[in-house]
N, C-alpha and C positions, 0 to 999 in steps of 0.2 A: 786830377786828384789833388786835393789840398793836403799838403804835408803837415802832419801833426807837430813835427819838430820845428817847423817854421813858425815865426811869431804868431800874433793873434791870440785869441782866447779859446783854446780847445774846449769842446764840450765833452761830456761823458760819451763812452763808446756805445751808447744805447740807441741813438736815433737811426732811422733807416739809411740816411745818406752816409753817416759815419761808419755804419756797419759795412757798407760797400767799400768805403775807403780803407777801413781796417783790413778787410779781407784781401783787397788788392795788395796792400802794403805787406801783409803777412807773407803771401806767396812770393812777392818780389824780394823781400829780405831773405827768405829761405833759399831762394834760387839765384841770389846775386852773383853775377859772373864777371863783373868788372865795371868800370866807369860807364855811367849812362844807363845801367840796367834798372835803376830806380824809376826811369821814365817810361817803363812798359805800360801800355794802356790797359784799362780795365777789361776792354773787349778782348784784347789779346790774351789776357790772363784767364778769361772765362769766368770771372767772379763778379763782375760789375754789370751795370746797365741792365738790359733786358734779360740777359741770361740769369742774373741774380734774382730778378723778380719772377722769372718763369719757373724757378725751382719749386718742387712740391712743398707744401707746408710741413713743418716739422712733425706734427702729430701723425700726418699721413705716412711719412717716411718711417717713423717709429713703429707704427702699426704693421707696415709691410715687413720691416726688418725683424720685428718680434715674431711675426708669422713664419718667416724663414727660419728663425731659431727654433721655434716649436716643431716645425717639420723636420729639421735636422736632428733634434733630440729624439723625436719619435723614430726616425730611421736608425739612430744609434742604439736605441734600446731594443728595437725589433730584430735587427740583424747582427750577426757576429760569426765567430769561427765555428761555433756549435749551432747546428741547424735546429731552430725551434719555429713552430708555426706562429704566425702573427696572432692567431686566436689564443694560443697558450700564453704568449707574452702578455697580451692585454688582460687576460684572465688573472695573471699574477698581480698586475698593477691594480686591477679592480678589487682583488682580495685584500691587498694591503690598504687600499683606500677605505674599505668597509671594516677593517679590523679582523677579517677572517683569513689568517695566514695558514700556510701549509708547509710541510717539510719536504716538498717534492724537489726533484732535481731542477725543474724549470724555475721554481721559486728561488733556489740558491743561485742559479746562473743570472737570472734577471735582476732580482732585488739586491743581492749581495755583491754582484760583479758589474753588471752592465749599467744599472742606474747610477751608482756613485761614480763610475768611470765617466759617464756622459756628463754628469753635473760638474765633476772636477775639470773635465776638458773645457766646458763652457766658462767656468770661473777663470781658468788659466788664460784662455783665449781673450776674454774681456780684459784681464789684468795686463797682459802683454800689449794689447792694442792701446789701452789707456796710457801705459807707461811710454810707449813709442810716440804717441801724440804729444805728450808733455815734453819729452826729451827733444823732439824736433822744434818745439817752440822755445825751449830753454836755451838751446845752442844755436837757434836760427839756421838750421841746416836741414834740407829735405832728405838727406841720406843718413841722418842720425837715428839710431835706435839702441836699446839696451845691449843688443848683441854686438853691434859695431863698436860701441863705446867701452866694451870690456866689462860691463856690469854683470852680464850673465856668466862670463868666464870667471870673474871674481867670486860670484856665488858658487860656482862649481868647485873652486878651491876649498871653500869652507865646508861644502857638503861632502867632498871627497875625504877631508880630514875626519869627518864624523863617521863615514861609511867604512873607511879602512883602518883608522887608528883609534876610533872610539872617543874622539874629542867631545866634550860636553856630555859625557855619558851619564853624569848625575842628573841631567835634565830629562832623562827617559825619552818618551815619544816626541818631546819638543826639541831634542838635540839637533836633528837634521834641519829643522826650520831655523833655529838660532844660528847654527853654523852658516847656513846659506845666506841669511839676512846680513850677518856680520861681514861675510865675504863680499856681498854686493855693495854694502855701504863703504867698505874699505876700498873697493875697486873704484867706485865713483869718486870718492874723495881724492884718491891718487890721480885719477885722470884730470880732475878739475885743478888740483894743485900744480901738476906738471905743465898743464896747458896755459896757465895764467901768465900774462906779460904785465908785470906791475900789478895794477888793480883791474886791468882789462881782461876780458875773456874773449879770445879770438876763436870764432866758430870753426874755421877751417883747421886751425892748429889743434883744436880740441878733438876733432875727428881723427886727425893723424896720430895724435898721442893716444887716443882710445884704441886705434888699430894696433899700435905698437905694444901698448900695455896688455891688450887682449892676448896677443901672441905670447907675451911673457907669462900671463896667468895660465894659459893653456900648457905652456912648458912646465910650470910648477905642478899643475894637475898631472901631467904625464910622469913627472918625476915621482910624485906621491904614489901613483899607481904602480910604478916600477918597484918602489921600495915597500909597498904594502903587501897584504896577504894575497898570494897568488890565487887562492880559491875564490876570492871576492872580485878579482880583476874583471872577469867577463861580465859580471852583473853591473859593475861600475861603468864599464865601457858602454854597455847597452843603455844604461841610465843617462850617460852623458850625451847620447844622441837623441834623447827625448823618448819618454814612454809613460803611458798611464796604466801599465800592466799591474802595478801594485796599488791601484786606487781602492780606497775603502771609505766607509762613512766617517771614520775618525779624522781623515785628512781634510774634510770639507769645511768645518766651522771657521777656522782661523783665516784661511785665504778668502773665504766669502765675506767675513766680517771686515777684513782689511780692504777688500774691494769696495764694499758698500760705504765704509767711512771715508776712504780715499776719494771715491766718486763724489760724495757729498761735499768734501772740501774743494775738490777741483772745479766742480760746477759753480760753487760760490766764488771761485777765483777766476772764472772764465774770462771776464772782461780784462782783468789784469794780465792774463795769458795772452789775450789779443794784443795788448799794448807791449808786452815783453817781446812778442814775436817780431815787432817792428824795430826793436833795439832798446838798449838800456836807457839811452838819453830820452827818446820819445816817451818811454814808459815812466821815467822819473818826472818828466814835464807834465804828465797826467796825474801825478800824485801817487804813483806806485812806489812802495818801498822795495826797490829791486833786490837789495841784499837779503832782506827777510823773505821775500817771495822765492828767490832762488834756493835759499836754505830749506824752506818748507817743501818745495818741489823735489829737492834732492832727497829728503827723508821719505816722502810719500812714494816716489818711484823706486827707491831702493827697497822699501818694504814690499812693494808689489812684486818686483822682479825676484827678490830673494825668496819669497814664499812660493812663487810660481816655479822657480828652479828646484826648490826643495821637494815639491810633489811631482814634478814632471821631467826634471832634467833640463838640458839646454835645447830650446826650440827656436830656431832662427827664422827670420823673414816676417813673422807675424806682426811684430811691432813696427816693421818698416813699411810693408806694402798696404796693410789694411787701413792705416790712417789716410794714405793717399787716395785709396779707392773711396773712402767715406767723403773726403773733400770733393771729389768729383761729383758726388751725389748731393751734398748739402752745402758746399762752400767752405770757407776757411774760418768762419766764426766758431770759436771753441765751445760756445754754448751748444751748438748743433753737432759739431764733430765729436765731442766727448759723449754726448747722449746717444748718438747713432752708432758710434764705434763699439759700444758694449755688445749689443745684439749681433752686429756683423762679425766682430772678432770672435765671439762665442760660437756662432754658427760655423764659421770657417774652421775653428779648431775641432769642433765635434765631427764635422764631415771629414777632416783630415785624419782624425783618429779612427773613424769608421773605415777609411781606406787602409790605414796601417794594419788593422787587425783582420781584414777580409781579403786584401789583394793577393796575399801569398798564404792564405789559410791552408792548413791549420797553424802555420807559423805566424809570427807577428813581426812586422817591419818597424824599425824605429820611426817615430813620427817626424823627427827632424829631417829624414830623407824625403818624406811626402811634402812637407812645407817648403823644402828647398826646390824640389821638382816643380812645384806650383809657383813659388815666390820668385825665383830667379827669372823665368820667362816673363812673368807679369811685370816685374820691375824694368826689364829691358823694353817692353812695350811702352810703359809709362815714360821712360826716358826718351824714347824715340818720338813720342807724340807731344811731349811737353818739355823740350830740352832746356828752356829758360828757367824752369823751376829747379832743375838739377845742376845748374851751373855751367851748362854748355853754351859756348859763345855762338853768335849768329854771324 
């Protein structure tokens, strides 16, 4: 593999050969375990050579993943804690599609509860997956995600201030979103400032600082709960473990708009993300304004995570494991990873939410419990199968 940072005249990251080189370098830089790790072969990484060419075309993968998402959403709308026949559920959807609505119980359950809940779960799953993908490239560490970096915990501090103490009450229905976004941005800024050494950003140190500050933010949240209204404590604790129990149509527009705008920006910056994942110096040698790119990525991911936490609470592992699963499917080129990650992350969250509200029916389990039960074993399997990506020495 030709090193981009080594002399010569690097071309844009668009040609087939350099896409393979970039993909290999991305996984190597994310999983760097010590001297010599950069010499891992493309075949060993599973992103170059024949394996890269044998991957299914992107449109085929997108169609398959979109079909998976549609199936997951259909299951999420059809089934729930209240038993409704599939025929009655689809009759409600058909009635709303034709404009002939009714005031039946089935209509209330399906259209006012299940449909917005499924749509919101899909948006949040896509947002957390996208944020996790970007953060892993931003800090060049395969174990990075908004949850581990403390961004989600910071967002929970802002949201808890709103829920328990009425912060930003003058903003009305937007108060929770504003508090959560401000908390996430403050948390990410604190993590980046603490982990900087001079003008350099050490990925490993950033992860460690993120874990430490995350614990501190969680302590602040616990203190606020202790000092807050006891009557609201149980609801806040349940919300902190993740739930779409309060989903409604009014919560959908802003997170959806931020996801769409953010995805448009990130897809336009996909080549720069490929370069940044190889390191600041190689990215700068390819003409990337590293400081401006990091700042923009910081803002986009903070907005996505903050709004996701505002409507769903803290949900771990989604932004950590789904990007790795997507990379196994389509490689490490961010033009492919970002595009495929949206339907895969959305489908995962919809199915996890379906389990959360049916597995102990008629009660509801926090969705963070479901994602942890699924995510932790999955991550262990990935680490065992691909130790070089996660920093394990050979």
